[in-house]
N, CA, C, O and the ligand as a Tripos MOL2 file, in Angstrom:
@<TRIPOS>MOLECULE
protein
  277   275    70     0     0
PROTEIN
NO_CHARGES

@<TRIPOS>ATOM
      1 N          92.0230   93.1840  107.9130 N.3       1 MET1
      2 CA         91.4160   92.3910  106.8530 C.3       1 MET1
      3 C          92.4740   92.0600  105.7990 C.2       1 MET1
      4 O          93.2200   92.9250  105.3380 O.2       1 MET1
      5 N          92.5080   90.8160  105.4460 N.am      2 VAL2
      6 CA         93.4460   90.3810  104.4120 C.3       2 VAL2
      7 C          92.6530   89.7150  103.2930 C.2       2 VAL2
      8 O          91.8400   88.8270  103.5460 O.2       2 VAL2
      9 N          92.8890   90.1420  102.0730 N.am      3 ARG3
     10 CA         92.2220   89.5170  100.9350 C.3       3 ARG3
     11 C          93.2740   88.8080  100.0880 C.2       3 ARG3
     12 O          94.3560   89.3400   99.8380 O.2       3 ARG3
     13 N          92.9360   87.6110   99.6590 N.am      4 TYR4
     14 CA         93.8350   86.8650   98.7970 C.3       4 TYR4
     15 C          93.3090   86.8990   97.3700 C.2       4 TYR4
     16 O          92.1750   86.5040   97.1010 O.2       4 TYR4
     17 N          94.1440   87.3740   96.4700 N.am      5 VAL5
     18 CA         93.7420   87.5030   95.0750 C.3       5 VAL5
     19 C          94.7990   86.8450   94.1960 C.2       5 VAL5
     20 O          95.9970   86.9650   94.4520 O.2       5 VAL5
     21 N          94.3450   86.1540   93.1640 N.am      6 CYS6
     22 CA         95.3000   85.5330   92.2460 C.3       6 CYS6
     23 C          96.0430   86.6280   91.4890 C.2       6 CYS6
     24 O          95.4290   87.5320   90.9240 O.2       6 CYS6
     25 N          97.3600   86.5380   91.4840 N.am      7 ARG7
     26 CA         98.1680   87.5720   90.8360 C.3       7 ARG7
     27 C          98.1230   87.4350   89.3240 C.2       7 ARG7
     28 O          98.5440   88.3390   88.6020 O.2       7 ARG7
     29 N          97.6150   86.3080   88.8450 N.am      8 HIS8
     30 CA         97.6010   86.0680   87.4040 C.3       8 HIS8
     31 C          96.2510   86.4160   86.7920 C.2       8 HIS8
     32 O          96.1830   87.2040   85.8480 O.2       8 HIS8
     33 N          95.1650   85.8320   87.3250 N.am      9 CYS9
     34 CA         93.8460   86.0350   86.7200 C.3       9 CYS9
     35 C          92.9590   86.9600   87.5400 C.2       9 CYS9
     36 O          91.8800   87.3350   87.0800 O.2       9 CYS9
     37 N          93.3850   87.3390   88.7450 N.am     10 GLY10
     38 CA         92.6100   88.2720   89.5440 C.3      10 GLY10
     39 C          91.4750   87.6400   90.3250 C.2      10 GLY10
     40 O          90.6920   88.3430   90.9630 O.2      10 GLY10
     41 N          91.3780   86.3070   90.2820 N.am     11 ARG11
     42 CA         90.3290   85.6090   91.0100 C.3      11 ARG11
     43 C          90.5010   85.8180   92.5110 C.2      11 ARG11
     44 O          91.6150   85.7550   93.0320 O.2      11 ARG11
     45 N          89.3860   86.0690   93.2040 N.am     12 ARG12
     46 CA         89.4630   86.2220   94.6630 C.3      12 ARG12
     47 C          89.4890   84.8520   95.3060 C.2      12 ARG12
     48 O          88.6150   84.0180   95.0690 O.2      12 ARG12
     49 N          90.5070   84.6330   96.1240 N.am     13 MET13
     50 CA         90.7140   83.3170   96.7140 C.3      13 MET13
     51 C          90.0660   83.1890   98.0910 C.2      13 MET13
     52 O          89.7280   82.0880   98.5260 O.2      13 MET13
     53 N          89.8990   84.3100   98.7650 N.am     14 GLY14
     54 CA         89.3480   84.2420  100.1120 C.3      14 GLY14
     55 C          89.8330   85.4300  100.9180 C.2      14 GLY14
     56 O          90.5590   86.2840  100.4080 O.2      14 GLY14
     57 N          89.4310   85.4800  102.1720 N.am     15 GLN15
     58 CA         89.8770   86.5790  102.9990 C.3      15 GLN15
     59 C          89.9790   86.1660  104.4560 C.2      15 GLN15
     60 O          89.3870   85.1820  104.9000 O.2      15 GLN15
     61 N          90.7580   86.9630  105.1830 N.am     16 PHE16
     62 CA         91.0180   86.7140  106.5960 C.3      16 PHE16
     63 C          90.6310   87.9770  107.3410 C.2      16 PHE16
     64 O          91.1160   89.0580  107.0060 O.2      16 PHE16
     65 N          89.7610   87.8680  108.3560 N.am     17 PRO17
     66 CA         89.2080   89.0650  108.9890 C.3      17 PRO17
     67 C          90.1750   89.8000  109.9140 C.2      17 PRO17
     68 O          89.8750   90.9090  110.3550 O.2      17 PRO17
     69 N          91.3190   89.2070  110.2110 N.am     18 GLY18
     70 CA         92.2170   89.8280  111.1700 C.3      18 GLY18
     71 C          93.2540   90.7400  110.5190 C.2      18 GLY18
     72 O          93.1610   91.0840  109.3410 O.2      18 GLY18
     73 N          94.2250   91.1110  111.3120 N.am     19 ASP19
     74 CA         95.2950   91.9820  110.8550 C.3      19 ASP19
     75 C          96.2860   91.1950  110.0020 C.2      19 ASP19
     76 O          96.5620   90.0270  110.2750 O.2      19 ASP19
     77 N          96.8230   91.8500  108.9580 N.am     20 TRP20
     78 CA         97.7600   91.1490  108.0800 C.3      20 TRP20
     79 C          99.0710   90.8350  108.8010 C.2      20 TRP20
     80 O          99.8470   89.9970  108.3420 O.2      20 TRP20
     81 N          99.3200   91.5110  109.9360 N.am     21 ARG21
     82 CA        100.5520   91.2330  110.6970 C.3      21 ARG21
     83 C         100.3820   90.0530  111.6440 C.2      21 ARG21
     84 O         101.3190   89.6730  112.3460 O.2      21 ARG21
     85 N          99.1670   89.4660  111.6620 N.am     22 ASP22
     86 CA         98.9410   88.2970  112.5130 C.3      22 ASP22
     87 C          99.9780   87.2250  112.2080 C.2      22 ASP22
     88 O         100.1210   86.7920  111.0650 O.2      22 ASP22
     89 N         100.7090   86.7950  113.2580 N.am     23 PRO23
     90 CA        101.7910   85.8150  113.0430 C.3      23 PRO23
     91 C         101.2970   84.5320  112.3860 C.2      23 PRO23
     92 O         102.0680   83.8260  111.7360 O.2      23 PRO23
     93 N         100.0000   84.2270  112.5580 N.am     24 VAL24
     94 CA         99.4320   83.0150  111.9730 C.3      24 VAL24
     95 C          99.6140   83.0100  110.4540 C.2      24 VAL24
     96 O          99.8320   81.9600  109.8500 O.2      24 VAL24
     97 N          99.5220   84.1740  109.8540 N.am     25 LEU25
     98 CA         99.5830   84.2690  108.3990 C.3      25 LEU25
     99 C         101.0080   84.2140  107.8700 C.2      25 LEU25
    100 O         101.2410   83.8320  106.7230 O.2      25 LEU25
    101 N         101.9610   84.6000  108.7180 N.am     26 GLY26
    102 CA        103.3590   84.5610  108.2960 C.3      26 GLY26
    103 C         103.7650   85.7160  107.3940 C.2      26 GLY26
    104 O         104.9120   85.7790  106.9530 O.2      26 GLY26
    105 N         102.8440   86.6290  107.1130 N.am     27 LEU27
    106 CA        103.1750   87.7300  106.2020 C.3      27 LEU27
    107 C         104.1750   88.6930  106.8220 C.2      27 LEU27
    108 O         105.0240   89.2480  106.1240 O.2      27 LEU27
    109 N         104.0740   88.8920  108.1340 N.am     28 ALA28
    110 CA        104.9720   89.8180  108.8160 C.3      28 ALA28
    111 C         106.3930   89.2750  108.8600 C.2      28 ALA28
    112 O         107.3420   90.0160  109.1160 O.2      28 ALA28
    113 N         106.5360   87.9520  108.6040 N.am     29 ALA29
    114 CA        107.8580   87.3420  108.6450 C.3      29 ALA29
    115 C         108.5840   87.4860  107.3090 C.2      29 ALA29
    116 O         109.7690   87.1720  107.2030 O.2      29 ALA29
    117 N         107.8750   87.9560  106.3020 N.am     30 LEU30
    118 CA        108.5160   88.1580  105.0030 C.3      30 LEU30
    119 C         109.4950   89.3230  105.0730 C.2      30 LEU30
    120 O         109.3680   90.2130  105.9130 O.2      30 LEU30
    121 N         110.4690   89.2980  104.1780 N.am     31 THR31
    122 CA        111.3690   90.4410  104.1020 C.3      31 THR31
    123 C         110.5980   91.6330  103.5370 C.2      31 THR31
    124 O         109.5790   91.4540  102.8700 O.2      31 THR31
    125 N         111.0870   92.8590  103.8040 N.am     32 PRO32
    126 CA        110.4120   94.0490  103.2460 C.3      32 PRO32
    127 C         110.2550   93.9680  101.7310 C.2      32 PRO32
    128 O         109.2550   94.4320  101.1830 O.2      32 PRO32
    129 N         111.2380   93.3800  101.0560 N.am     33 GLU33
    130 CA        111.1470   93.2450   99.6020 C.3      33 GLU33
    131 C         110.0010   92.3110   99.2110 C.2      33 GLU33
    132 O         109.2460   92.5820   98.2780 O.2      33 GLU33
    133 N         109.8920   91.1970   99.9560 N.am     34 GLU34
    134 CA        108.8210   90.2380   99.6660 C.3      34 GLU34
    135 C         107.4540   90.8310   99.9790 C.2      34 GLU34
    136 O         106.4880   90.6270   99.2440 O.2      34 GLU34
    137 N         107.3910   91.5740  101.0900 N.am     35 GLN35
    138 CA        106.1280   92.2120  101.4460 C.3      35 GLN35
    139 C         105.6960   93.1790  100.3550 C.2      35 GLN35
    140 O         104.5130   93.2890  100.0330 O.2      35 GLN35
    141 N         106.6830   93.8820   99.7900 N.am     36 GLU36
    142 CA        106.3640   94.8470   98.7530 C.3      36 GLU36
    143 C         105.8510   94.1410   97.5000 C.2      36 GLU36
    144 O         105.0040   94.6630   96.7750 O.2      36 GLU36
    145 N         106.3830   92.9450   97.2640 N.am     37 GLU37
    146 CA        106.0050   92.2200   96.0630 C.3      37 GLU37
    147 C         104.6490   91.5360   96.2000 C.2      37 GLU37
    148 O         103.8600   91.5130   95.2550 O.2      37 GLU37
    149 N         104.3820   90.9790   97.3770 N.am     38 PHE38
    150 CA        103.1890   90.1390   97.5230 C.3      38 PHE38
    151 C         102.0500   90.8230   98.2560 C.2      38 PHE38
    152 O         100.8910   90.4460   98.0820 O.2      38 PHE38
    153 N         102.3580   91.8280   99.0750 N.am     39 VAL39
    154 CA        101.3260   92.4280   99.9150 C.3      39 VAL39
    155 C         101.1000   93.8810   99.5110 C.2      39 VAL39
    156 O         102.0320   94.6850   99.4950 O.2      39 VAL39
    157 N          99.8650   94.2020   99.1900 N.am     40 GLN40
    158 CA         99.5080   95.5790   98.8880 C.3      40 GLN40
    159 C          98.5750   96.0990   99.9640 C.2      40 GLN40
    160 O          97.5110   95.5250  100.1980 O.2      40 GLN40
    161 N          98.9680   97.1920  100.6250 N.am     41 LEU41
    162 CA         98.1250   97.7910  101.6600 C.3      41 LEU41
    163 C          97.3100   98.9140  101.0600 C.2      41 LEU41
    164 O          97.7710   99.6200  100.1630 O.2      41 LEU41
    165 N          96.0730   99.0800  101.5700 N.am     42 ASP42
    166 CA         95.2770  100.2090  101.1050 C.3      42 ASP42
    167 C          95.7700  101.4800  101.7790 C.2      42 ASP42
    168 O          96.7140  101.4510  102.5690 O.2      42 ASP42
    169 N          95.1200  102.6010  101.4580 N.am     43 ASP43
    170 CA         95.5950  103.9010  101.9250 C.3      43 ASP43
    171 C          95.6630  103.9930  103.4450 C.2      43 ASP43
    172 O          96.5500  104.6410  104.0010 O.2      43 ASP43
    173 N          94.7130  103.3360  104.1090 N.am     44 ARG44
    174 CA         94.6800  103.4110  105.5670 C.3      44 ARG44
    175 C          95.5600  102.3440  106.2130 C.2      44 ARG44
    176 O          95.7400  102.3370  107.4310 O.2      44 ARG44
    177 N          96.1070  101.4450  105.4000 N.am     45 GLY45
    178 CA         96.9590  100.4010  105.9260 C.3      45 GLY45
    179 C          96.2070   99.3430  106.6970 C.2      45 GLY45
    180 O          96.7930   98.6170  107.5000 O.2      45 GLY45
    181 N          94.9010   99.2500  106.4570 N.am     46 GLU46
    182 CA         94.0830   98.2940  107.2060 C.3      46 GLU46
    183 C          93.7690   97.0370  106.3940 C.2      46 GLU46
    184 O          93.7510   95.9270  106.9280 O.2      46 GLU46
    185 N          93.5280   97.2250  105.1200 N.am     47 THR47
    186 CA         93.2160   96.0830  104.2670 C.3      47 THR47
    187 C          94.4320   95.7430  103.4150 C.2      47 THR47
    188 O          94.9500   96.5780  102.6730 O.2      47 THR47
    189 N          94.8690   94.5050  103.5400 N.am     48 ALA48
    190 CA         96.0050   94.0470  102.7520 C.3      48 ALA48
    191 C          95.5160   93.1020  101.6670 C.2      48 ALA48
    192 O          94.7080   92.2070  101.9160 O.2      48 ALA48
    193 N          96.0150   93.3150  100.4750 N.am     49 THR49
    194 CA         95.7150   92.4000   99.3830 C.3      49 THR49
    195 C          96.9640   91.5720   99.1040 C.2      49 THR49
    196 O          98.0270   92.1090   98.7930 O.2      49 THR49
    197 N          96.8160   90.2660   99.2210 N.am     50 VAL50
    198 CA         97.9570   89.3780   99.0290 C.3      50 VAL50
    199 C          97.8420   88.7280   97.6620 C.2      50 VAL50
    200 O          96.8400   88.0880   97.3430 O.2      50 VAL50
    201 N          98.8830   88.9010   96.8590 N.am     51 LYS51
    202 CA         98.8880   88.3580   95.5040 C.3      51 LYS51
    203 C          99.5050   86.9730   95.5150 C.2      51 LYS51
    204 O         100.6910   86.8000   95.7970 O.2      51 LYS51
    205 N          98.6730   85.9900   95.2010 N.am     52 ILE52
    206 CA         99.1750   84.6230   95.1060 C.3      52 ILE52
    207 C          98.6650   84.0160   93.8070 C.2      52 ILE52
    208 O          97.9900   84.6870   93.0260 O.2      52 ILE52
    209 N          98.9830   82.7580   93.5770 N.am     53 LEU53
    210 CA         98.4830   82.0770   92.3910 C.3      53 LEU53
    211 C          97.3620   81.1260   92.7880 C.2      53 LEU53
    212 O          97.4920   80.3790   93.7580 O.2      53 LEU53
    213 N          96.2520   81.1520   92.0360 N.am     54 CYS54
    214 CA         95.1480   80.2510   92.3350 C.3      54 CYS54
    215 C          95.4320   78.8670   91.7330 C.2      54 CYS54
    216 O          96.4180   78.6670   91.0240 O.2      54 CYS54
    217 N          94.5430   77.9320   92.0370 N.am     55 ASP55
    218 CA         94.7320   76.5600   91.5650 C.3      55 ASP55
    219 C          94.8440   76.4930   90.0490 C.2      55 ASP55
    220 O          95.5860   75.6680   89.5150 O.2      55 ASP55
    221 N          94.1060   77.3630   89.3500 N.am     56 TYR56
    222 CA         94.0720   77.3130   87.8940 C.3      56 TYR56
    223 C          95.3580   77.8570   87.2780 C.2      56 TYR56
    224 O          95.7430   77.4610   86.1780 O.2      56 TYR56
    225 N          96.0150   78.7620   87.9900 N.am     57 CYS57
    226 CA         97.1780   79.4300   87.4170 C.3      57 CYS57
    227 C          98.4910   78.8500   87.9280 C.2      57 CYS57
    228 O          99.5600   79.2020   87.4280 O.2      57 CYS57
    229 N          98.4200   77.9660   88.9150 N.am     58 LEU58
    230 CA         99.6430   77.3120   89.3660 C.3      58 LEU58
    231 C         100.2210   76.5070   88.2090 C.2      58 LEU58
    232 O          99.4720   75.9010   87.4410 O.2      58 LEU58
    233 N         101.5280   76.4950   88.0780 N.am     59 PRO59
    234 CA        102.1330   75.6740   87.0280 C.3      59 PRO59
    235 C         101.7320   74.2100   87.2170 C.2      59 PRO59
    236 O         101.8240   73.6720   88.3210 O.2      59 PRO59
    237 N         101.2960   73.5850   86.1570 N.am     60 VAL60
    238 CA        100.8800   72.1900   86.2400 C.3      60 VAL60
    239 C         102.1170   71.3070   86.3820 C.2      60 VAL60
    240 O         103.0430   71.3870   85.5750 O.2      60 VAL60
    241 N         102.1230   70.4560   87.4230 N.am     61 PRO61
    242 CA        103.2790   69.5750   87.6010 C.3      61 PRO61
    243 C         103.4730   68.7050   86.3640 C.2      61 PRO61
    244 O         102.5180   68.1320   85.8410 O.2      61 PRO61
    245 N         104.7050   68.6150   85.9090 N.am     62 TRP62
    246 CA        104.9850   67.8540   84.7060 C.3      62 TRP62
    247 C         104.8200   66.3620   84.9760 C.2      62 TRP62
    248 O         105.3830   65.8180   85.9270 O.2      62 TRP62
    249 N         104.0440   65.7200   84.1240 N.am     63 ASP63
    250 CA        103.8130   64.2840   84.2800 C.3      63 ASP63
    251 C         104.7840   63.5220   83.3860 C.2      63 ASP63
    252 O         104.6390   63.5130   82.1630 O.2      63 ASP63
    253 N         105.7710   62.8860   84.0020 N.am     64 ASP64
    254 CA        106.8090   62.1970   83.2450 C.3      64 ASP64
    255 C         106.2560   61.0440   82.4050 C.2      64 ASP64
    256 O         106.8130   60.6880   81.3670 O.2      64 ASP64
    257 N         105.1480   60.4710   82.8800 N.am     65 ASN65
    258 CA        104.6050   59.3040   82.1920 C.3      65 ASN65
    259 C         103.8780   59.6780   80.8980 C.2      65 ASN65
    260 O         103.5560   58.8220   80.0760 O.2      65 ASN65
    261 N         103.6340   60.9640   80.7450 N.am     66 LEU66
    262 CA        102.8430   61.4000   79.6060 C.3      66 LEU66
    263 C         103.4260   60.9220   78.2720 C.2      66 LEU66
    264 O         102.6970   60.5110   77.3690 O.2      66 LEU66
    265 N         104.7490   60.9870   78.1710 N.am     67 TRP67
    266 CA        105.3920   60.6210   76.9050 C.3      67 TRP67
    267 C         105.2800   59.1310   76.6020 C.2      67 TRP67
    268 O         105.3370   58.7270   75.4410 O.2      67 TRP67
    269 N         105.1250   58.3320   77.6180 N.am     68 TYR68
    270 CA        105.2330   56.8920   77.4310 C.3      68 TYR68
    271 C         103.8800   56.2090   77.3170 C.2      68 TYR68
    272 O         103.8090   55.0200   77.0070 O.2      68 TYR68
    273 N         102.8060   56.9500   77.5660 N.am     69 ASN69
    274 CA        101.4930   56.3090   77.5050 C.3      69 ASN69
    275 C         101.0390   56.1010   76.0570 C.2      69 ASN69
    276 O          99.9530   55.5720   75.8220 O.2      69 ASN69
    277 ZN         94.4460   82.5630   88.7480 Zn       70 ZN70
@<TRIPOS>BOND
     1     1     2 1
     2     2     3 1
     3     3     4 2
     4     3     5 am
     5     5     6 1
     6     6     7 1
     7     7     8 2
     8     7     9 am
     9     9    10 1
    10    10    11 1
    11    11    12 2
    12    11    13 am
    13    13    14 1
    14    14    15 1
    15    15    16 2
    16    15    17 am
    17    17    18 1
    18    18    19 1
    19    19    20 2
    20    19    21 am
    21    21    22 1
    22    22    23 1
    23    23    24 2
    24    23    25 am
    25    25    26 1
    26    26    27 1
    27    27    28 2
    28    27    29 am
    29    29    30 1
    30    30    31 1
    31    31    32 2
    32    31    33 am
    33    33    34 1
    34    34    35 1
    35    35    36 2
    36    35    37 am
    37    37    38 1
    38    38    39 1
    39    39    40 2
    40    39    41 am
    41    41    42 1
    42    42    43 1
    43    43    44 2
    44    43    45 am
    45    45    46 1
    46    46    47 1
    47    47    48 2
    48    47    49 am
    49    49    50 1
    50    50    51 1
    51    51    52 2
    52    51    53 am
    53    53    54 1
    54    54    55 1
    55    55    56 2
    56    55    57 am
    57    57    58 1
    58    58    59 1
    59    59    60 2
    60    59    61 am
    61    61    62 1
    62    62    63 1
    63    63    64 2
    64    63    65 am
    65    65    66 1
    66    66    67 1
    67    67    68 2
    68    67    69 am
    69    69    70 1
    70    70    71 1
    71    71    72 2
    72    71    73 am
    73    73    74 1
    74    74    75 1
    75    75    76 2
    76    75    77 am
    77    77    78 1
    78    78    79 1
    79    79    80 2
    80    79    81 am
    81    81    82 1
    82    82    83 1
    83    83    84 2
    84    83    85 am
    85    85    86 1
    86    86    87 1
    87    87    88 2
    88    87    89 am
    89    89    90 1
    90    90    91 1
    91    91    92 2
    92    91    93 am
    93    93    94 1
    94    94    95 1
    95    95    96 2
    96    95    97 am
    97    97    98 1
    98    98    99 1
    99    99   100 2
   100    99   101 am
   101   101   102 1
   102   102   103 1
   103   103   104 2
   104   103   105 am
   105   105   106 1
   106   106   107 1
   107   107   108 2
   108   107   109 am
   109   109   110 1
   110   110   111 1
   111   111   112 2
   112   111   113 am
   113   113   114 1
   114   114   115 1
   115   115   116 2
   116   115   117 am
   117   117   118 1
   118   118   119 1
   119   119   120 2
   120   119   121 am
   121   121   122 1
   122   122   123 1
   123   123   124 2
   124   123   125 am
   125   125   126 1
   126   126   127 1
   127   127   128 2
   128   127   129 am
   129   129   130 1
   130   130   131 1
   131   131   132 2
   132   131   133 am
   133   133   134 1
   134   134   135 1
   135   135   136 2
   136   135   137 am
   137   137   138 1
   138   138   139 1
   139   139   140 2
   140   139   141 am
   141   141   142 1
   142   142   143 1
   143   143   144 2
   144   143   145 am
   145   145   146 1
   146   146   147 1
   147   147   148 2
   148   147   149 am
   149   149   150 1
   150   150   151 1
   151   151   152 2
   152   151   153 am
   153   153   154 1
   154   154   155 1
   155   155   156 2
   156   155   157 am
   157   157   158 1
   158   158   159 1
   159   159   160 2
   160   159   161 am
   161   161   162 1
   162   162   163 1
   163   163   164 2
   164   163   165 am
   165   165   166 1
   166   166   167 1
   167   167   168 2
   168   167   169 am
   169   169   170 1
   170   170   171 1
   171   171   172 2
   172   171   173 am
   173   173   174 1
   174   174   175 1
   175   175   176 2
   176   175   177 am
   177   177   178 1
   178   178   179 1
   179   179   180 2
   180   179   181 am
   181   181   182 1
   182   182   183 1
   183   183   184 2
   184   183   185 am
   185   185   186 1
   186   186   187 1
   187   187   188 2
   188   187   189 am
   189   189   190 1
   190   190   191 1
   191   191   192 2
   192   191   193 am
   193   193   194 1
   194   194   195 1
   195   195   196 2
   196   195   197 am
   197   197   198 1
   198   198   199 1
   199   199   200 2
   200   199   201 am
   201   201   202 1
   202   202   203 1
   203   203   204 2
   204   203   205 am
   205   205   206 1
   206   206   207 1
   207   207   208 2
   208   207   209 am
   209   209   210 1
   210   210   211 1
   211   211   212 2
   212   211   213 am
   213   213   214 1
   214   214   215 1
   215   215   216 2
   216   215   217 am
   217   217   218 1
   218   218   219 1
   219   219   220 2
   220   219   221 am
   221   221   222 1
   222   222   223 1
   223   223   224 2
   224   223   225 am
   225   225   226 1
   226   226   227 1
   227   227   228 2
   228   227   229 am
   229   229   230 1
   230   230   231 1
   231   231   232 2
   232   231   233 am
   233   233   234 1
   234   234   235 1
   235   235   236 2
   236   235   237 am
   237   237   238 1
   238   238   239 1
   239   239   240 2
   240   239   241 am
   241   241   242 1
   242   242   243 1
   243   243   244 2
   244   243   245 am
   245   245   246 1
   246   246   247 1
   247   247   248 2
   248   247   249 am
   249   249   250 1
   250   250   251 1
   251   251   252 2
   252   251   253 am
   253   253   254 1
   254   254   255 1
   255   255   256 2
   256   255   257 am
   257   257   258 1
   258   258   259 1
   259   259   260 2
   260   259   261 am
   261   261   262 1
   262   262   263 1
   263   263   264 2
   264   263   265 am
   265   265   266 1
   266   266   267 1
   267   267   268 2
   268   267   269 am
   269   269   270 1
   270   270   271 1
   271   271   272 2
   272   271   273 am
   273   273   274 1
   274   274   275 1
   275   275   276 2
@<TRIPOS>SUBSTRUCTURE
     1 MET1         2 RESIDUE 1 A MET
     2 VAL2         6 RESIDUE 1 A VAL
     3 ARG3        10 RESIDUE 1 A ARG
     4 TYR4        14 RESIDUE 1 A TYR
     5 VAL5        18 RESIDUE 1 A VAL
     6 CYS6        22 RESIDUE 1 A CYS
     7 ARG7        26 RESIDUE 1 A ARG
     8 HIS8        30 RESIDUE 1 A HIS
     9 CYS9        34 RESIDUE 1 A CYS
    10 GLY10       38 RESIDUE 1 A GLY
    11 ARG11       42 RESIDUE 1 A ARG
    12 ARG12       46 RESIDUE 1 A ARG
    13 MET13       50 RESIDUE 1 A MET
    14 GLY14       54 RESIDUE 1 A GLY
    15 GLN15       58 RESIDUE 1 A GLN
    16 PHE16       62 RESIDUE 1 A PHE
    17 PRO17       66 RESIDUE 1 A PRO
    18 GLY18       70 RESIDUE 1 A GLY
    19 ASP19       74 RESIDUE 1 A ASP
    20 TRP20       78 RESIDUE 1 A TRP
    21 ARG21       82 RESIDUE 1 A ARG
    22 ASP22       86 RESIDUE 1 A ASP
    23 PRO23       90 RESIDUE 1 A PRO
    24 VAL24       94 RESIDUE 1 A VAL
    25 LEU25       98 RESIDUE 1 A LEU
    26 GLY26      102 RESIDUE 1 A GLY
    27 LEU27      106 RESIDUE 1 A LEU
    28 ALA28      110 RESIDUE 1 A ALA
    29 ALA29      114 RESIDUE 1 A ALA
    30 LEU30      118 RESIDUE 1 A LEU
    31 THR31      122 RESIDUE 1 A THR
    32 PRO32      126 RESIDUE 1 A PRO
    33 GLU33      130 RESIDUE 1 A GLU
    34 GLU34      134 RESIDUE 1 A GLU
    35 GLN35      138 RESIDUE 1 A GLN
    36 GLU36      142 RESIDUE 1 A GLU
    37 GLU37      146 RESIDUE 1 A GLU
    38 PHE38      150 RESIDUE 1 A PHE
    39 VAL39      154 RESIDUE 1 A VAL
    40 GLN40      158 RESIDUE 1 A GLN
    41 LEU41      162 RESIDUE 1 A LEU
    42 ASP42      166 RESIDUE 1 A ASP
    43 ASP43      170 RESIDUE 1 A ASP
    44 ARG44      174 RESIDUE 1 A ARG
    45 GLY45      178 RESIDUE 1 A GLY
    46 GLU46      182 RESIDUE 1 A GLU
    47 THR47      186 RESIDUE 1 A THR
    48 ALA48      190 RESIDUE 1 A ALA
    49 THR49      194 RESIDUE 1 A THR
    50 VAL50      198 RESIDUE 1 A VAL
    51 LYS51      202 RESIDUE 1 A LYS
    52 ILE52      206 RESIDUE 1 A ILE
    53 LEU53      210 RESIDUE 1 A LEU
    54 CYS54      214 RESIDUE 1 A CYS
    55 ASP55      218 RESIDUE 1 A ASP
    56 TYR56      222 RESIDUE 1 A TYR
    57 CYS57      226 RESIDUE 1 A CYS
    58 LEU58      230 RESIDUE 1 A LEU
    59 PRO59      234 RESIDUE 1 A PRO
    60 VAL60      238 RESIDUE 1 A VAL
    61 PRO61      242 RESIDUE 1 A PRO
    62 TRP62      246 RESIDUE 1 A TRP
    63 ASP63      250 RESIDUE 1 A ASP
    64 ASP64      254 RESIDUE 1 A ASP
    65 ASN65      258 RESIDUE 1 A ASN
    66 LEU66      262 RESIDUE 1 A LEU
    67 TRP67      266 RESIDUE 1 A TRP
    68 TYR68      270 RESIDUE 1 A TYR
    69 ASN69      274 RESIDUE 1 A ASN
    70 ZN70       277 GROUP 0 **** ****
């Protein structure tokens, strides 16, 4: 089981019922340092919590036209 949680506001983004090492997710391809930063395993190593940024906390792309309107 993999749960996706926003690392900024804690909002739950969704979950994946399979193993966090599933190649589809690409998490197993991360370096050990990256896994340590983004993936938290529970005590049994079965449920992984992945810290990402939700839509609300993603940096807003800078709109160059803003100054000229
Ligand atoms: Zn958020």
